[in-house]
C-alpha positions in Angstrom: 20.7 -17.8 7.7 18.4 -14.8 8.0 15.6 -14.7 5.5 15.7 -11.6 3.4 13.0 -11.0 0.8 12.1 -8.0 -1.3 9.2 -6.4 -3.0 10.6 -4.5 -6.0 7.9 -2.8 -8.1 8.4 -0.4 -11.0 6.6 2.9 -10.3 5.0 3.0 -13.7 1.4 2.6 -12.7 -0.9 2.2 -9.7 -0.5 -0.7 -7.3 -2.8 -3.6 -8.4 -4.1 -6.7 -6.8 -1.4 -9.0 -8.3 1.5 -6.8 -7.2 0.0 -6.3 -3.7 -0.4 -10.1 -3.3 3.3 -10.5 -4.1 4.1 -7.8 -1.5 2.0 -9.5 1.1 3.4 -13.0 0.5 7.0 -11.6 0.8 6.1 -9.6 3.9 4.3 -12.4 5.7 7.1 -14.9 4.9 9.7 -12.5 6.3 7.7 -11.9 9.4 6.9 -15.5 10.1 10.6 -16.4 9.5 12.0 -13.7 11.7 13.6 -12.2 8.6 13.7 -8.8 6.8 11.3 -7.4 4.3 13.0 -5.0 1.9 11.3 -2.5 -0.4 13.2 -1.6 -3.6 12.0 0.8 -6.2 13.0 -0.3 -9.7 12.6 3.0 -11.5 15.1 2.6 -14.4 12.2 2.8 -17.0 12.3 6.6 -17.0 9.9 6.9 -19.9 7.0 5.4 -17.9 8.1 6.4 -14.4 5.7 8.8 -12.5 5.9 10.4 -9.1 2.2 9.6 -8.7 2.9 5.9 -9.0 5.7 6.0 -6.5 3.5 7.8 -4.0 0.7 5.3 -4.6 3.2 2.5 -3.7 4.0 4.1 -0.4 0.3 5.0 0.3 -0.9 1.5 -0.5 1.6 -0.3 1.8 0.9 2.3 4.6 -2.8 1.8 4.2 -2.4 -2.0 4.5 -0.2 -1.6 7.5 2.8 -3.1 5.8 6.1 -1.7 7.1 9.4 -2.4 5.4 12.5 -3.0 7.4 14.8 -1.5 4.7 14.1 0.6 1.8 13.3 4.2 0.7 12.4 6.6 3.5 13.5 4.2 6.3 17.0 3.5 4.8 19.2 0.5 5.7 22.7 -0.9 5.3 22.3 -1.9 1.6 21.1 1.4 0.2 20.3 3.3 -1.8 17.1 1.4 -2.4 16.0 3.3 -5.5 17.7 2.0 -8.6 18.1 5.3 -10.4 20.4 6.3 -7.5 22.6 3.2 -8.1 23.7 3.7 -11.7 27.4 3.8 -10.9 27.1 0.3 -9.3 25.5 -1.2 -12.4 28.0 0.4 -14.8 30.9 -0.9 -12.7 29.6 -4.5 -12.7 28.7 -4.4 -16.4 32.2 -3.2 -17.4 33.6 -6.0 -15.2 31.7 -8.6 -17.3 33.1 -7.0 -20.5 36.6 -7.0 -19.1 36.3 -10.7 -18.3 34.9 -11.5 -21.8 31.4 -12.4 -20.5 29.7 -9.4 -22.1 30.6 -7.1 -24.9 30.0 -3.6 -26.4 27.3 -3.5 -29.2 27.3 -0.6 -31.6 24.3 -1.6 -33.7 22.0 1.3 -34.4 18.2 1.2 -33.8 17.8 1.3 -37.6 19.8 -1.8 -38.1 18.0 -3.7 -35.3 14.6 -2.7 -36.8 15.7 -3.9 -40.3 16.9 -7.1 -38.8 13.5 -7.6 -37.0 11.6 -7.0 -40.2 13.8 -9.4 -42.2 13.3 -12.2 -39.6 9.6 -11.7 -39.8 9.5 -11.7 -43.6 11.6 -14.8 -43.9 10.0 -16.6 -40.9 13.5 -17.1 -39.6 13.8 -19.7 -36.8 16.3 -17.3 -35.2 14.4 -14.4 -33.7 16.2 -11.6 -31.9 19.6 -10.1 -32.0 22.0 -11.8 -34.4 25.1 -11.3 -32.2 26.6 -9.0 -34.9 29.0 -7.3 -32.5 29.8 -10.3 -30.3 33.2 -11.1 -31.9 34.3 -7.6 -33.0 38.1 -7.2 -33.1 39.3 -5.5 -29.9 41.0 -2.8 -32.0 37.7 -2.1 -33.9 35.9 -1.8 -30.5 38.5 0.7 -29.3 38.3 2.7 -32.5 34.5 2.9 -32.3 34.6 3.9 -28.6 37.2 6.6 -29.4 35.0 7.9 -32.1 32.4 8.9 -29.5 29.8 6.2 -30.2 27.7 5.2 -27.2 27.3 1.5 -27.2 25.1 -0.8 -25.2 26.6 -3.7 -23.3 25.2 -7.2 -24.1 25.5 -10.4 -22.1 27.2 -13.3 -23.8 24.5 -16.0 -23.5 26.1 -19.5 -24.1 25.0 -20.7 -27.6 25.0 -24.3 -26.5 23.9 -26.4 -23.6 21.0 -25.6 -21.2 20.4 -23.7 -17.9 18.5 -25.1 -14.9 17.2 -23.4 -11.8 15.1 -24.8 -9.0 11.7 -23.4 -7.9 10.2 -24.3 -4.6 6.7 -24.8 -6.1 7.6 -25.9 -9.7 10.7 -28.0 -9.1 13.6 -27.9 -11.6 13.0 -25.7 -14.6 15.4 -26.2 -17.6 15.7 -24.2 -20.7 17.9 -24.7 -23.7 20.4 -21.8 -24.0 19.5 -21.6 -27.7 15.9 -20.7 -26.7 17.0 -17.9 -24.3 16.9 -14.3 -25.7 20.2 -14.0 -27.6 22.6 -11.7 -25.9 20.2 -9.3 -24.2 21.2 -5.7 -23.4 22.5 -5.3 -19.8 23.4 -1.6 -19.9 21.8 0.9 -22.2 23.7 3.6 -24.1 22.6 6.2 -21.6 24.2 4.3 -18.8 20.9 3.0 -17.3 20.7 -0.7 -16.7 18.0 -3.0 -18.0 15.8 -4.9 -15.6 17.8 -8.1 -15.8 21.2 -6.5 -14.8 19.9 -4.3 -12.0 17.7 -7.0 -10.6 20.4 -9.6 -10.3 23.0 -7.1 -8.9 20.6 -5.6 -6.4 19.3 -9.0 -5.2 22.9 -10.1 -4.6 24.2 -6.9 -3.0 21.1 -6.6 -0.8 21.6 -10.2 0.4 18.2 -11.4 -0.8 17.8 -15.1 0.1 14.4 -15.9 -1.4 12.7 -14.4 -4.4 8.9 -14.7 -4.3 7.5 -13.2 -7.6 4.8 -13.9 -10.1 5.0 -16.9 -12.5 5.2 -14.5 -15.4 8.8 -14.0 -14.5 9.7 -17.7 -15.0 11.1 -17.1 -18.5 13.6 -14.7 -16.9 14.9 -17.4 -14.5 17.5 -19.1 -16.8 18.8 -15.7 -18.0 19.2 -14.5 -14.4 21.0 -17.8 -13.4 23.4 -17.2 -16.3 24.1 -13.7 -15.0 24.6 -15.1 -11.4 27.1 -17.6 -12.8 28.9 -14.9 -14.8 29.4 -12.9 -11.6 30.3 -16.0 -9.6 27.4 -15.6 -7.2 25.0 -18.1 -5.8 21.4 -17.4 -6.9 18.7 -16.9 -4.3 15.9 -19.5 -3.7 13.1 -19.0 -6.2 9.4 -19.3 -5.6 7.3 -18.3 -8.5 3.8 -17.5 -7.3 0.7 -18.8 -9.2 -1.2 -16.3 -11.3 -4.2 -14.3 -10.1 -7.1 -15.1 -12.4 -10.5 -13.8 -12.9 -13.6 -16.0 -12.5 -13.4 -16.7 -16.3 -10.0 -18.3 -16.0 -8.2 -15.5 -17.6 -5.5 -13.4 -16.0 -7.0 -10.7 -13.8 -7.3 -7.4 -15.7 -9.5 -4.3 -15.9 -12.1 -6.2 -17.9 -13.0 -8.1 -14.8 -13.4 -4.8 -12.8 -11.2 -2.7 -10.6 -7.7 -4.0 -10.1 -5.9 -1.1 -8.6 -5.9 -0.9 -4.8 -6.7 2.8 -5.1 -10.0 2.0 -6.7 -10.9 -0.6 -4.1 -10.0 1.9 -1.4 -12.0 4.7 -2.9 -15.1 2.5 -3.2 -14.9 1.7 0.5 -13.1 -1.6 1.0 -11.4 -1.8 4.4 -7.7 -2.5 4.5 -8.1 -5.5 6.8 -10.6 -7.1 4.5 -8.5 -6.6 1.4 -5.3 -7.8 3.1 -7.1 -10.9 4.5 -8.8 -11.9 1.2 -5.9 -11.2 -1.2 -3.6 -13.3 1.0 -6.0 -16.2 0.5 -5.8 -16.0 -3.3 -3.4 -18.8 -3.8 -2.6 -19.6 -0.1 -4.5 -21.3 2.6 -3.7 -22.2 6.2 -6.2 -25.1 6.4 -9.6 -26.0 5.1 -11.4 -24.2 7.9 -10.1 -20.8 8.9 -10.8 -17.9 6.6 -10.4 -14.8 8.8 -6.9 -13.7 9.7 -5.7 -10.5 11.2 -2.4 -9.1 9.9 -0.8 -10.1 13.2 -2.0 -13.7 12.8 -0.7 -13.9 9.2 2.7 -12.6 10.4 2.9 -15.8 12.6 1.3 -18.6 10.5 2.3 -17.8 6.9 4.5 -20.4 5.3 5.6 -21.0 1.7 4.7 -24.7 1.7 1.0 -23.7 1.9 1.1 -21.7 -1.3 -1.0 -23.4 -3.9 0.5 -24.4 -7.3 -2.7 -23.8 -9.1 -3.7 -20.2 -10.1 -5.7 -18.3 -7.6 -9.1 -16.9 -8.5 -10.0 -13.4 -7.4 -13.7 -13.4 -6.7 -15.1 -9.9 -6.4 -18.2 -11.1 -4.6 -16.2 -13.0 -2.1 -14.1 -9.9 -1.4 -17.4 -7.9 -1.0 -18.6 -10.5 1.5 -15.3 -10.4 3.4 -15.6 -6.6 3.5 -19.1 -6.7 4.9 -18.0 -9.0 7.7 -15.2 -6.6 8.6 -17.5 -3.7 8.5 -19.8 -5.4 11.0 -16.8 -5.9 13.3 -16.2 -2.2 13.5 -17.5 -0.2 16.4 -20.3 2.2 15.6 -18.0 5.1 16.4 -15.2 3.7 14.2 -17.6 3.1 11.3 -19.1 6.5 11.6 -15.6 8.1 11.1 -14.9 5.7 8.2 -18.1 6.7 6.3 -17.9 10.4 6.9 -15.6 11.1 3.9 -18.2 9.6 1.6 -21.0 11.8 2.9 -18.7 14.8 2.7 -17.7 14.1 -0.9 -21.4 13.8 -1.8 -22.0 17.3 -0.3 -24.3 16.0 2.4 -22.5 17.5 5.4 -22.3 21.1 4.2 -23.5 23.6 6.7 -23.6 21.1 9.6 -21.3 21.5 12.6 -19.2 18.6 13.8 -21.4 17.9 16.8 -24.6 17.6 14.6 -22.7 15.4 12.1 -21.4 13.1 14.9 -24.9 12.8 16.5 -26.6 11.9 13.2 -23.9 9.5 12.2 -23.9 7.7 15.5 -27.7 7.5 15.2 -27.9 6.2 11.6 -24.8 4.0 11.4 -26.2 1.2 13.6 -29.3 1.1 11.3 -27.3 0.5 8.1 -24.3 -1.5 9.4 -25.8 -4.9 8.6 -26.6 -3.8 5.0 -23.2 -2.2 4.0 -21.0 -4.2 1.6 -18.7 -1.3 1.0 -18.4 2.0 2.8 -19.6 4.0 -0.2 -23.0 2.2 0.0 -23.7 4.5 2.9 -24.3 7.6 0.8 -27.6 6.6 -0.7 -28.7 4.6 2.4 -28.6 7.6 4.7 -29.0 10.5 2.2 -32.5 11.2 3.6 -31.1 12.0 7.0 -28.8 14.8 5.7 -30.7 16.1 2.7 -34.4 16.5 1.9 -35.1 13.8 -0.7 -36.9 14.6 -3.9 -40.7 14.5 -3.1 -41.8 11.0 -4.0 -44.5 10.6 -6.7 -47.7 8.8 -6.1 -46.4 5.5 -7.6 -43.4 5.5 -5.1 -45.8 6.1 -2.2 -47.9 3.0 -3.1 -47.0 -0.5 -2.0 -47.2 -3.2 -4.7 -50.8 -3.9 -5.6 -52.2 -0.8 -3.8 -53.9 2.2 -5.4 -53.2 5.9 -4.6 -56.8 6.0 -3.1 -56.0 3.1 -0.8 -52.7 4.6 0.2 -54.2 8.0 0.8 -56.7 6.4 3.2 -53.9 4.5 4.9 -51.7 7.5 5.3 -54.5 9.7 6.6 -55.2 7.1 9.3 -51.5 6.2 10.0 -50.1 9.7 10.3 -52.0 10.8 13.4 -51.3 7.3 15.0 -47.6 7.7 14.2 -47.5 11.3 15.4 -49.3 10.6 18.7 -47.0 7.7 19.4 -43.8 9.7 18.8 -44.9 12.8 20.6 -46.4 10.7 23.4 -43.1 8.9 24.0 -44.2 5.4 23.1 -41.6 2.8 22.3 -41.0 1.8 18.7 -42.6 -1.6 19.2 -45.8 -0.1 20.5 -46.0 2.4 17.7 -45.4 -0.4 15.2 -48.1 -2.5 16.8 -50.6 0.4 16.6 -49.8 0.9 12.9 -50.1 -2.8 12.1 -53.6 -2.8 13.6 -54.8 -0.4 10.9 -54.2 -2.8 8.1 -57.2 -5.1 8.7 -59.4 -2.1 9.4 -58.5 -0.7 6.0 -58.7 -4.0 4.3 -55.1 -3.8 3.0 -51.8 -5.5 3.6 -49.5 -4.2 6.4 -47.0 -3.0 3.8 -49.7 -0.7 2.5 -49.7 1.1 5.9 -45.9 1.4 6.2 -44.9 2.1 2.5 -46.3 5.6 2.2 -44.6 6.5 5.5 -41.3 5.0 4.5 -41.3 6.6 1.0 -42.4 10.0 2.5 -39.6 10.0 5.1 -36.7 8.5 3.0 -37.8 9.2 -0.6 -37.4 5.5 -1.4 -39.3 2.2 -1.0 -36.2 0.6 0.5 -34.7 2.0 3.7 -33.1 1.3 7.0 -35.5 0.3 9.9 -38.3 2.9 9.7 -39.0 4.1 13.2 -35.3 4.4 14.3 -34.7 6.3 11.1 -37.5 8.7 11.9 -35.9 9.3 15.3 -32.6 10.1 13.7 -34.2 12.4 11.2 -36.2 14.3 13.8 -40.0 14.6 14.2 -40.4 18.0 12.6 -38.9 16.9 9.3 -40.7 13.6 9.4 -44.1 15.3 9.7 -43.3 17.9 7.0 -42.4 15.1 4.5 -45.5 13.1 5.4 -47.8 16.1 4.9 -46.2 16.8 1.6 -46.9 13.2 0.5 -50.6 13.5 1.7 -50.9 16.4 -0.8 -49.3 14.3 -3.5 -51.7 11.4 -3.0 -54.7 13.7 -2.8 -53.7 15.3 -6.1 -53.3 11.8 -7.7 -56.7 10.6 -6.4 -58.4 13.8 -7.6 -56.7 13.5 -11.1 -57.8 9.9 -11.3 -61.4 10.8 -10.3 -61.4 13.5 -13.0 -60.3 11.1 -15.7 -63.0 8.6 -14.6 -65.6 11.3 -14.7 
């Protein structure tokens, strides 16, 4: 039997971590089993549907390198794969259930249903939900109401007695009393659109789905779907309800924990290979040792039996660590291209030709590569290379514990040493040695020699390696910024002297 699995999202919002993990588990199971991965768009909720959400679905899977074997765009033998294009199919099967006495027309108005709900709440009724008012209407009355032009819904006849059981690979047998199942849920709405339950069961059967890997939040739907399968005379697929994705606080992952949409992670500068690798490990593990997997490796080694029963914890810091590791695996040229959009968005590349941008990026990327956690970090780290930073004040030019007077003396000595070394073609190590030698002569710490240079050049007390940064920036701009800082320190020292006087 060929394994056929599906990812069937509703395009009513952006793709989030939980949904993407479901897609990845299905995809990798299909690939490792030599089966098919089907993409189906469940867009029957027309009030919440959006074109943006549908495009985000396609963009997310494409970004992650996940290709579907059948589905929208690529087609396939079981299409169409967009539910709104399959309405006639659902209507046909719903009417078949009515004709066989397994479903019925319901003419209850929304006003009656609302009144029923309020009455049940007020009386604390043990029977919550639809009261099966139309279940046993006389056939002649049904015909009369239909002929009058009323648009009914079609409801499933859920057995009032007994129980329904289905088997789950991870959870074992799950049994629910039929009396606890939602009483006679709507299958087909009055506008001809199916509800989730009807469309889901029909499509899974007609598309030959053999295994359903979906979130545990769908477990309550399991018995109802089995009842539907039995009504149609079909064999249900194999179920595997995936453990929830939790935040570090033990609660279901949500926006309160941070970003959950893949678009947000992508915009911040997470790499697709890092997100794919880490998300697959949330609730699945190959062994106790290996953490890093390429997509191609996961396509070979992924198995259902290694899915954990316990909820998976999504750790933002661990993802950040994974991302940093993958950033460092990138070549300098590849990383330079990856960070370019962030610099462009920050307006740092305006007026620069492509050659200049490429040269500067290839020069500065190796300096920040080890420090990047996400690609967007690059903007502030290298801003000084592409734009003149705000002139640092005297406090920024001073190392901890050093006065403006000490730093002025240090910079006045260090500047000619630095300039002579750069213009004389000395190696960075030699220049650094010459600068370090100034510290004992001045009676200050080594940081007191380097800090005013660093802050002058980069506008910050924290920066990539100093001398390589200077070479990327260029000598002329370096000297201009240092001379500007000398003026700042002289003014500060003079103002301090005036106050003391």
